BAKE-511369 format. One record per residue (C-alpha): residue in one letter; x, y, z. Coordinates in steps of 0.001 Angstrom, whole numbers, padded with zeros to 6 digits, always signed. Example, Ala and Ser with C-alpha at 12.3 -4.5 7.8 and 13.67 -1.06 7.14 Angstrom:
// residues 2
A+012300-004500+007800S+013670-001060+007140
***
This chain:
// residues 214
M+103670+078918+082613P+106029+081713+082492A+104797+085212+081614R+105934+085951+078055R+107868+089097+077835D+106779+091708+075067R+109633+092154+072385P+110295+095869+071931K+108390+097201+068908Q+110608+097280+066010I+110933+100702+063949R+110281+100442+060717G+109635+102863+057424E+109952+106642+057687Q+110520+106396+061335L+113587+104019+060691V+115140+106012+058012S+114786+109361+060027K+116585+107333+062989I+119596+106562+060725F+119908+110339+059412D+119859+111384+062769A+122599+108900+063809T+124542+109778+060508L+124476+113555+061407A+125475+112999+064921E+128477+110984+063789L+129388+113578+061444A+129480+116050+064156R+131963+113980+065946V+134180+112622+063151D+134920+113610+059408F+133830+111902+056333E+137063+109548+056150S+136606+108332+059789L+132896+107948+059317S+131714+104274+059501M+128539+102303+058496E+129141+100017+061642T+129263+103175+064222V+126101+104809+062551A+124478+101440+062874E+125234+101063+066441R+124396+104683+067269A+120781+104185+065283G+120098+100955+067245V+120098+098865+063888N+121792+096126+062348K+124614+096974+059777S+122608+094786+057129T+119833+097373+057428L+122069+100288+056225Y+123545+098308+053695R+120427+097104+051914R+119455+100859+051643W+122677+102340+050852P+125502+100283+049714T+128031+102717+050375K+128581+105398+053310L+128787+107930+050355D+125165+106840+049590L+124197+107274+053066V+125671+110703+053109R+123928+111642+050082A+120714+110425+051359T+120915+112457+054687L+121947+115432+053181D+119244+115283+050723D+116592+114739+053498V+117860+117298+056026T+118229+120183+053551D+114733+119547+052193V+113226+119211+055631R+114861+122053+057314I+115524+124593+054801S+112060+125285+053093V+110920+127749+050602P+107741+129306+051745D+104976+131108+049629H+103315+133500+051835G+102479+135580+048486S+104642+138499+049324L+108327+138910+048642R+109073+140246+052113A+107068+137416+053861D+108859+134576+051900L+112346+136221+052866L+111408+136068+056315G+110014+132833+056311F+113206+131594+054258L+115760+133190+056513R+114135+131884+059863T+114719+128084+058295V+118310+129405+057503R+118862+130695+060710D+117255+127716+062805F+119170+125363+060795C+122430+127033+061606L+121793+126855+065326S+120884+123164+065094P+123339+120195+065927E+122770+118844+062424M+124737+121823+061248Q+127932+120878+062795G+128251+117581+060602I+127095+119677+057432M+129636+121992+058025R+132427+119719+058631L+131349+118313+055333M+131320+121280+053479F+135188+122402+054739G+136488+118636+054399G+134442+117479+051169K+136992+119174+048942A+139598+116343+049794H+137072+113731+048412P+136099+114417+044830E+132952+112100+045074L+131683+113818+048081A+132443+117332+046960A+130457+116476+043660V+127414+115457+046152I+127666+118729+048135E+127741+120786+044767A+124740+118912+043234I+122767+119386+046823S+123563+122827+046967E+122772+123870+043318R+119378+121941+043558K+118606+123952+046960D+119876+127441+045155A+117413+126766+042201D+114490+125909+044833S+115297+129049+046723R+115507+131245+043722K+111534+130546+043287I+111138+133024+045911V+112534+135889+043827D+110833+134559+040488R+107734+134889+041985A+108588+138322+043100I+109549+139544+039637A+106434+137829+038197R+104280+139953+040970G+106464+143343+040141E+108123+143256+043268L+111612+142934+041923P+112814+144425+038609R+113535+141920+035659G+117536+141421+035773V+117832+141606+039319D+120476+138963+040356G+118368+136536+042627A+121263+134021+043428M+123109+137009+044696L+120373+138564+046683L+119697+135448+048494D+123492+134594+049050A+123918+137729+050667M+121205+137146+053037A+121659+133756+053698G+125247+134628+054097A+124844+137450+056476V+122906+135214+058855M+125666+132803+058799N+128365+135088+059416V+126650+136364+062467I+125832+133080+063950F+128973+131177+063181F+132100+133715+063079M+130525+136592+065483N+128486+134054+067737Q+125510+136481+068268C+121721+136039+068156F+119839+136703+064904D+116248+137565+066021D+113567+138040+063806A+113697+141974+064136K+117390+141880+062943L+116265+139498+059960E+113724+142202+058609R+116258+144948+059002L+118483+142869+056905I+115821+141982+054165E+114863+145921+054211M+118334+146960+053932L+119176+144664+050861L+115741+144914+049191V+116215+148688+048760G+119141+148018+046794A+117483+145217+044593Q+114350+146973+044102N+116245+149935+042647G+118263+147959+040267G+121401+147660+042363G+123225+144558+041530S+121303+143598+038338I+123027+141339+035764A+124379+143594+032981K+123493+142675+029678P+126215+142279+027378V+126644+145806+025296T+126406+145231+021669R+128143+148161+019591A+126431+149109+016242K+128530+148239+013173R+129558+151358+011387P+128983+151370+007605A+132195+150394+005700A+132487+154045+004025A+132765+155488+007713R+135433+153051+008521K+137574+153927+005519S+137208+157697+006163
***
């Protein structure tokens, strides 16, 4: 009786989804959204096309799910109990994400997505959600008294994350932990002293009618 060949174990569940997301990001690093095909993603992931279409009817659905997953997993919002520790943890994830192969596909989408309104809407929604999530760092710091009320938390985080991206992408330099700590200290000094606070609209008191006539 011939020996039975063991069939390769099929990948299912979260492991399968993760493999498909990795294949999607790899393809997005190679081609733009217009040229992305479900067939090529399925081939790279080693699954049938029907597996993709059952979960994600269109490539826009697949890209949305992939971006949701990668931004949630790769960019975390830590809660260490102090502002500086939280910012350092957050910026570490930003730096590591910028250095990852996945970021190539994300950057391609961000710069090329404007030509596709539906894709642009997906990217904007995910960005807004992640921005709101990361602002929890600032909200907790205000509650602990580490930052003054009225500080522009969005601007503070954008300035820090933007500086990291600029050094990595445009200057092609390393951004080690020591440099991250210097960046945090530099920008926090201004924020903690009211720099960049959101100004409240100035309301002028109305003069009495008699005073206006004189």
